[in-house]
N, C-alpha and C positions, 0 to 999 in steps of 0.2 A: 188405666194404670195397671201394670202387671204385678202380681204378687207371687213370684216364683222363687222357691227356696232351693238351694243346691246342697246335696248330700254326697258323701264319698264312701265307697265300699272297697274292700280289699279283693273281693272275689265276685265274679258274675255268676248268677244262678245257672245251674246245669240245664241242659236242653229239656229234660223231662219235667222240669219245674217251671219252665217259662210259659207265660200265657199273655193273652191280650183280651181285654174286655172294653168294648166301646158301647155306650148306651146313651139314649136320649129319653128323658121322661116326657110324656105327652104335653104337659103344661109348661115345659121349659123350652127355651130357644137355643140351647147349646148342647153339645155332646160332652159326655164325661169319658175319661179314659184311664185305665189302669193297665200298664204295659210293662212286662218284664222281658220282652223279646227285643234284644238290642237293635236289630234291623228296623223294626217298626218304631221303636222309641226314638231313634234318630230321625226317621221320616216325619214323625208328628211333633217333634220337639219345637220347631219354629211356630207351630200353631197353638201351643200351650199358652193360655192367658193367665192362669193361676194354678198353683199346685206345687209339685216338687219334681226336680230332676235329679237322678242318681247317676253319678259318674264313677267309673272304675279308676281307682288311684293309680294302678299300674299302667294301663293303656291310655288313660285320659279320655276314653270314649264314653258317651252317654249309653247306659245299659238299661235304664228304667225311667219311665215318666208316670206321674199320677196327677190328675187334676182335670181342668176344664179346657176344652178345645175352643178356639174361636170359630167364627162363622165359616161356612163352607161345606163342601161335600166330603164325606168320609169314605174312603175306598181302600180296601186291603187286598183286593184281588189283583192278580198280575194281568197285564194287558194281553189281549188276544192277538194272535198272529194271523193276519189275513193274507190271502194270496192277492196278486194283482187283479185277477179276474173277480174275486169277491169285492175288492175295493171299487172296481169299476161298476159292478152291479149296484152297490150301495149308493154310489154317486148318482147313478141314473135314477134310482128310486127317489133320492132326495130332491133332485132337480124336478121330477114330476110332481112331487108333493108341494114344493114351494112355487111352482109355476101356476098352480090353481088359483 
């Protein structure tokens, strides 16, 4: 059962005040998040299992989330761009490893 509250704000935080904190305590099985960066708030909104979602009244977009994330891997880095040659070499190495 999810326990997510929705709040509305008139103004989104300025860029120099935005931050994201994702952490996991050693004895817990979940990640906690406090995010005021709209891009990442929207990215992780669907994985929020409890907490609160903050929506901008004017745009209707999610601008903040605070709470507990469901199971899974947390990744905030952007994907690496590989050349075709690099992808080919990685595939060869993987085939060699799994062929053993």
